[in-house]
C-alpha positions in Angstrom: 0.2 0.1 -0.3 1.3 3.8 -0.6 -0.1 6.6 1.3 0.5 10.4 0.3 0.7 12.3 3.3 0.9 16.5 3.2 -0.9 18.8 5.6 -1.1 23.2 5.9 1.1 22.9 9.5 4.3 23.0 7.5 6.7 19.6 7.0 8.6 20.7 10.3 5.3 20.0 12.5 5.1 17.5 15.4 2.0 16.2 13.7 3.4 14.9 10.3 5.7 13.9 11.8 3.9 11.4 14.0 1.3 10.8 11.4 4.1 9.7 9.1 5.7 7.5 11.7 2.7 5.8 12.6 1.8 5.1 8.9 5.1 3.7 8.2 4.4 0.5 10.4 1.6 -0.7 7.8 2.1 1.1 4.2 5.0 2.7 1.9 4.6 6.4 2.8 5.7 9.7 0.7 5.1 12.8 2.5 5.1 16.3 0.1 4.1 19.2 2.6 4.4 22.6 2.3 7.8 24.4 3.3 6.1 27.0 5.8 2.7 27.0 7.8 -0.1 27.4 5.5 -3.2 27.1 8.1 -6.4 28.5 6.8 -5.3 29.3 3.2 -8.7 27.1 2.1 -8.0 25.2 -1.1 -5.8 27.8 -2.7 -3.1 26.7 -5.7 -0.3 28.5 -7.1 -0.5 29.9 -10.3 1.6 32.9 -11.0 4.7 31.6 -8.8 7.8 29.1 -9.4 6.7 26.2 -7.6 10.3 25.0 -6.0 10.4 21.1 -4.0 13.5 20.9 -1.7 14.1 17.3 -0.3 14.1 17.9 3.5 15.9 15.5 5.9 15.1 14.5 9.5 18.0 13.9 12.0 20.1 12.9 9.0 17.7 11.0 7.2 15.3 11.9 3.9 11.8 12.3 5.2 10.2 14.1 2.5 9.7 16.6 -0.1 8.6 20.4 1.0 7.4 22.9 -2.0 6.4 26.6 -1.8 3.3 25.9 -1.9 -0.3 25.2 -0.4 -1.7 21.9 0.4 -3.2 21.6 -2.1 -0.2 22.1 -4.6 1.5 19.4 -2.1 -1.0 17.3 -3.4 -1.5 17.5 -6.8 2.9 17.5 -7.3 2.8 14.4 -5.0 0.4 12.9 -7.4 1.5 13.8 -10.8 5.1 14.5 -10.3 6.8 13.4 -7.1 5.8 9.7 -6.5 6.6 7.1 -9.0 3.4 5.7 -8.9 -0.2 6.5 -8.0 -0.7 6.9 -3.6 -3.6 4.4 -2.5 -5.2 6.8 -0.1 -4.4 10.4 0.7 -3.9 11.5 4.4 -3.6 15.1 5.4 -2.7 16.1 9.1 -1.7 15.5 12.0 -3.5 19.4 12.4 -3.1 21.0 15.5 -6.2 22.7 16.1 -9.3 21.0 15.9 -11.3 21.7 12.0 -14.8 21.5 13.0 -18.3 23.4 11.4 -16.5 26.7 9.6 -13.4 25.4 9.9 -13.6 22.9 7.2 -14.1 26.0 4.7 -10.9 27.6 5.8 -8.6 24.5 6.4 -5.7 23.9 4.3 -5.9 19.9 6.2 -8.6 19.4 4.3 -8.2 21.1 1.4 -5.6 18.8 0.6 -7.7 15.4 1.5 -10.4 17.4 -0.9 -8.0 18.1 -3.8 -7.1 14.0 -3.5 -10.6 13.2 -3.0 -11.7 15.8 -7.0 -8.6 13.8 -7.7 -10.5 10.7 -7.4 -8.0 9.5 -4.5 -9.4 8.2 -1.6 -8.7 10.5 1.3 -8.4 11.4 5.0 -7.9 14.7 6.9 -7.0 14.0 10.4 -6.9 16.8 13.4 -6.3 17.1 16.8 -8.5 19.4 19.2 -5.6 21.3 20.5 -2.9 23.4 19.5 -0.6 22.5 21.8 -1.1 18.6 21.4 0.1 15.9 24.0 -1.8 13.2 22.6 -0.3 13.0 18.7 0.0 9.1 18.6 -3.7 8.8 19.6 -4.9 10.8 16.5 -2.2 9.0 14.7 -3.5 5.4 15.7 -7.0 6.6 14.9 -6.0 7.7 11.5 -4.4 4.4 11.3 -7.8 2.8 11.8 -9.6 4.3 9.3 -6.8 4.1 6.2 -7.0 -0.2 6.8 -11.4 0.5 7.1 -10.9 2.2 4.0 -8.4 0.1 1.9 -10.8 -3.0 3.3 -13.8 -1.1 2.6 -13.6 1.2 0.0 -14.5 5.0 0.1 -17.1 6.6 -2.0 -15.5 8.4 -4.8 -15.7 12.5 -4.8 -16.0 11.9 -0.9 -13.4 12.0 2.3 -13.2 11.5 5.8 -13.0 14.4 7.8 -11.7 12.8 11.2 -11.1 15.7 14.5 -9.7 13.2 17.2 -10.1 15.3 21.6 -6.5 15.4 22.8 -7.0 12.7 25.2 -5.5 10.0 26.3 -6.5 6.8 24.3 -8.3 5.7 27.7 -10.3 8.5 28.1 -11.7 8.3 24.6 -15.1 7.2 24.6 -15.7 5.7 20.8 -16.4 7.1 17.4 -19.6 9.2 15.7 -20.4 9.9 12.4 -21.1 12.9 12.3 -22.6 15.8 10.3 -20.6 19.3 10.1 -21.6 21.8 12.4 -23.1 25.9 12.0 -20.2 27.6 14.4 -18.9 30.2 13.1 -16.1 32.3 13.9 -16.4 36.4 15.2 -13.4 37.4 13.3 -11.3 40.5 15.0 -8.4 42.9 13.1 -6.3 44.4 16.1 -4.5 47.1 15.0 -0.9 47.4 16.0 2.4 49.0 15.5 5.6 47.1 14.6 9.3 47.7 16.0 9.7 50.9 13.3 6.1 51.9 14.7 4.2 51.3 11.5 0.5 50.2 11.7 -0.3 46.4 10.9 -3.4 44.8 11.6 -3.5 41.5 13.6 -6.2 38.6 13.0 -8.0 37.4 16.4 -11.6 36.4 17.6 -13.2 33.4 19.0 -15.6 30.5 18.0 -19.4 32.3 18.2 -22.4 30.9 17.6 -21.4 27.4 19.0 -22.7 24.1 17.4 -23.1 21.9 20.3 -26.0 20.1 18.9 -25.4 16.3 19.0 -25.0 14.8 15.7 -22.3 17.4 15.1 -18.5 16.9 14.9 -17.9 20.1 18.0 -20.6 18.1 19.8 -18.4 14.8 19.2 -15.1 16.3 20.6 -16.6 18.3 23.0 -17.3 15.2 24.6 -14.2 13.0 23.6 -15.6 10.6 21.1 -13.9 11.0 17.6 -15.7 12.3 15.2 -16.1 11.3 11.5 -17.6 13.4 8.9 -18.0 12.4 5.3 -17.3 15.7 3.0 -18.0 16.2 -0.4 -16.9 18.6 -2.8 -20.4 19.3 -4.2 -21.8 22.3 -2.5 -24.8 22.5 -4.7 -28.2 23.5 -1.7 -30.1 20.9 -3.1 -33.4 22.0 -1.2 -33.0 25.6 -3.1 -32.5 24.2 -6.0 -35.4 22.0 -5.8 -37.1 24.9 -5.3 -36.1 27.3 -8.0 -36.9 24.8 -10.0 -40.1 24.4 -9.3 -41.0 28.4 -9.4 -42.7 29.6 -12.0 -40.5 32.2 -13.5 -41.7 34.8 -15.6 -39.5 34.7 -19.1 -40.7 39.0 -19.1 -37.8 39.4 -16.5 -35.0 38.4 -18.2 
């Protein structure tokens, strides 16, 4: 089995190193990740800037390829240019911080997995619900479990699993919940500050607002020490509204 690993925290993050270490026990792993942190870049791709690839070494041993681009760039290049044969599955993570609710839209980690799904490869995005994570090995084991499940049972084309793991020891996990994406949003604020030269700049801050703790949501699951697994696909059509529009009588005179 061949696995392509990427992330948005960058190739030197602790999460991707733990993920690669764990998945190497079951597969041939290729790491292609951003050279620098790319958190919250969404599904951006690089079009007007040259992309460069650097071989990255850790403790004197080759670890993977670092790309000066986005997570989606890394997946594209990994599959099209850097792997000798295509992967059986793509795993993105381990992200430091939950990717639930609105974070799914912003997340480069989820977007890397979504890019793989767009290319018709099975994919997983794996995140741990803490910026300073103490249980990365637990999240990596969860990723390993779902890789094996997908390889055995398959996954619908165009769909990825967005997996969020509470940052607790394995003994404290209550189990797995298959969830929907919650509706929590961010109340963004831009603080005006001054740099050392006295020039103004702005720094994004804010907090999660309108928190959706409804049972069955991703946020509810991880808050209650369950692993949240949300199937996500790239078709963003609102079918309820589409049906209503198709049922409406449109006066040709308004066109």
